[in-house]
Every structure is written in structure tokens, then in C-alpha cells.
C-alpha positions as CSV (number, residue, x, y, z in Angstrom):
1,X,-0.2,0.1,0.0
2,X,1.3,3.4,-0.8
3,X,1.9,5.8,2.0
4,X,-0.4,8.8,2.6
5,X,0.9,12.2,3.2
6,X,0.0,15.3,5.0
7,X,1.9,18.6,5.6
8,X,1.9,20.2,9.2
9,X,3.3,23.6,10.1
10,X,3.8,23.9,13.9
11,X,6.8,26.2,14.4
12,X,10.5,25.3,13.8
13,X,10.3,22.2,11.8
14,X,13.2,20.5,13.7
15,X,11.1,19.6,16.7
16,X,7.9,18.9,14.7
17,X,9.9,16.4,12.6
18,X,11.3,14.7,15.6
19,X,7.8,14.5,17.2
20,X,6.4,12.8,14.1
21,X,9.3,10.5,13.5
22,X,8.5,8.7,16.9
23,X,5.1,7.6,15.7
24,X,4.8,4.0,14.5
25,X,3.3,4.0,11.0
26,X,5.0,7.0,10.1
27,X,7.4,6.1,7.2
28,X,8.9,9.4,6.5
29,X,9.2,13.0,7.6
30,X,10.7,15.7,5.5
31,X,11.2,19.2,6.4
32,X,10.3,21.9,4.0
33,X,8.4,25.2,3.0
34,X,4.9,25.5,1.8
35,X,2.2,28.1,1.7
36,X,4.4,30.8,0.0
37,X,4.5,32.8,-3.4
38,X,8.3,32.3,-4.4
39,X,9.6,29.4,-6.3
40,X,12.5,27.4,-4.7
41,X,12.7,29.3,-1.4
42,X,15.9,29.1,0.8
43,X,15.9,29.1,4.5
44,X,17.4,32.5,4.6
45,X,14.7,33.9,2.3
46,X,11.9,32.1,4.3
47,X,13.4,33.8,7.5
48,X,12.9,37.2,6.0
49,X,9.1,36.7,6.1
50,X,8.9,38.1,2.5
51,X,8.3,34.7,0.8
52,X,5.1,33.9,2.5
53,X,6.4,30.4,3.1
54,X,5.8,28.3,6.4
55,X,8.4,25.9,8.0
56,X,6.5,22.7,7.6
57,X,7.0,18.8,7.7
58,X,5.7,16.6,5.1
59,X,4.4,13.4,6.9
60,X,4.3,10.1,5.1
61,X,2.3,7.4,6.8
62,X,0.7,4.1,6.6
63,X,-3.1,4.3,7.4
64,X,-2.9,0.5,7.9
65,X,-0.6,1.2,10.9
66,X,-1.5,4.6,12.3
67,X,-4.9,6.3,12.1
68,X,-4.9,10.0,10.9
69,X,-6.4,11.2,14.1
70,X,-3.2,10.0,16.0
71,X,-1.2,12.4,13.6
72,X,-3.6,15.2,14.3
73,X,-3.2,14.5,18.1
74,X,0.5,14.7,17.8
75,X,0.2,17.9,15.8
76,X,-1.9,19.8,18.4
77,X,0.2,18.5,21.1
78,X,3.7,19.6,19.9
79,X,2.9,23.3,19.7
80,X,0.5,26.2,20.8
81,X,-2.0,26.5,18.0
82,X,-3.3,29.7,19.6
83,X,-0.3,31.9,18.9
84,X,-0.2,33.5,15.4
85,X,3.2,33.8,14.0
86,X,4.9,32.5,17.1
87,X,6.1,29.3,18.9
88,X,8.0,29.6,22.1
89,X,10.9,31.8,21.5
90,X,10.5,31.8,17.6
91,X,8.6,34.8,16.0
92,X,7.9,35.2,12.3
93,X,5.4,34.3,9.7
94,X,7.2,31.2,9.0
95,X,5.9,29.8,12.3
96,X,2.4,29.9,11.6
97,X,0.2,26.8,12.7
98,X,-1.3,25.1,9.6
99,X,-2.4,21.7,8.2
100,X,-2.3,21.2,4.6
101,X,-4.2,18.6,3.4
102,X,-4.4,16.2,0.4
103,X,-7.7,14.6,0.6
104,X,-11.3,15.5,1.3
105,X,-11.1,13.0,4.2
106,X,-8.3,14.7,5.8
107,X,-9.8,18.2,5.5
108,X,-12.9,16.9,7.4
109,X,-11.1,15.2,10.0
110,X,-8.6,18.0,10.6
111,X,-11.6,20.5,10.8
112,X,-13.5,18.2,13.3
113,X,-10.3,17.9,15.3
114,X,-9.7,21.6,15.5
115,X,-13.2,22.2,16.5
116,X,-12.9,19.5,19.3
117,X,-9.8,21.0,20.5
118,X,-11.4,24.5,20.6
119,X,-14.4,23.2,22.6
120,X,-12.4,21.1,24.9
121,X,-11.1,24.2,26.9
122,X,-7.6,23.1,26.9
123,X,-6.8,26.6,25.4
124,X,-8.4,29.9,26.6
125,X,-7.5,31.7,23.5
126,X,-8.8,30.7,20.0
127,X,-7.2,28.3,17.8
128,X,-5.6,30.0,14.9
129,X,-4.5,27.1,12.9
130,X,-5.3,27.1,9.2
131,X,-6.7,24.2,7.3
132,X,-5.9,24.3,3.6
133,X,-5.3,22.4,0.5
134,X,-1.7,21.3,-0.1
135,X,0.1,23.3,-2.7
136,X,3.6,23.2,-3.6
137,X,6.2,21.7,-1.1
138,X,9.8,22.7,-1.2
139,X,12.2,20.3,0.6
140,X,14.4,22.2,2.9
141,X,18.1,22.2,2.8
142,X,19.9,19.0,3.6
143,X,21.3,20.3,7.0
144,X,17.5,20.9,8.3
145,X,16.6,17.0,7.8
146,X,16.9,14.8,10.8
147,X,18.4,17.8,12.6
148,X,18.2,16.4,16.1
149,X,19.5,13.0,15.3
150,X,22.4,14.5,13.6
151,X,23.3,16.8,16.4
152,X,22.8,14.2,19.2
153,X,19.7,16.2,20.5
154,X,16.7,14.0,21.9
């Protein structure tokens, strides 16, 4: 069975990538950029907030091994979805909270999950996460891939 894919933006992609790599049934996680208006953006350009891109991870998964809702739960747990353009000490438009879906089923599940999170009372502020159709995904520079493993950070 071919892997399904979804794109998540939840702050600096290094930590997001590490969170998804730990999930059984995830076959690949790639750091990259999406949601912008410039072709072939670089990290330096994305950091200027002029390309419109978001630091994201493309997650490939086997739906026979992991349910999509598990991926959504991990997404909501690995960042604060109520802070626009900020995650922890990282500030800039590239840190927006977003889910880029590929299928109508993913869109429905993501919207239901967002509504459930907002209704849960876990966050007092509104959840600002955008749920949008996937567009062009650009793979980030090699030094961003599997960053924590390369640098001995757990």
C-alpha cells in the first residue's frame, strides 16, 4: 500500500519533525517550506518573512498502521495553536500553525479535530490554525533534515 501524506506547520520544523518520527506507522518525515509565493525558497529567504512560506514537515504514513487522528493529536500536542506567527521563542510568519491536506477526508478530520480542541477548553484563546489544501512543497536544505539526530539532541 502506498503511503499517504499530510503537511503540518507547527513552528520550527526540527522539533515537529522529531515528534512525528517517533510515531509507529510514519514512514517518512521531510522538513520543507509551503504556503508561499516564491519558487524554490531558501531558509534564509523564508526567515525574512517575505516569501510567504511556512516551515513545515511532510509526513508520510501507512493508514494500516496509524490512524490519521493519531497524527492530528501529535500535531496539536507539539505546539501552541493559539499563537499566530509564534512558537515559543521563535517569532515570524514562517511559524504559523497550519495543516495542508491532500484529501477531502483529511480536511474533514482536521476541521473536526480543530473544533474538538477548541471546544475542549484546553486553550483559553482561539485556535488560529489554518486548514488549507496542499500546494507546492519545497524540500528544505539537507542540514535541516533529521536535525536532532544529526546533532545528538533528543
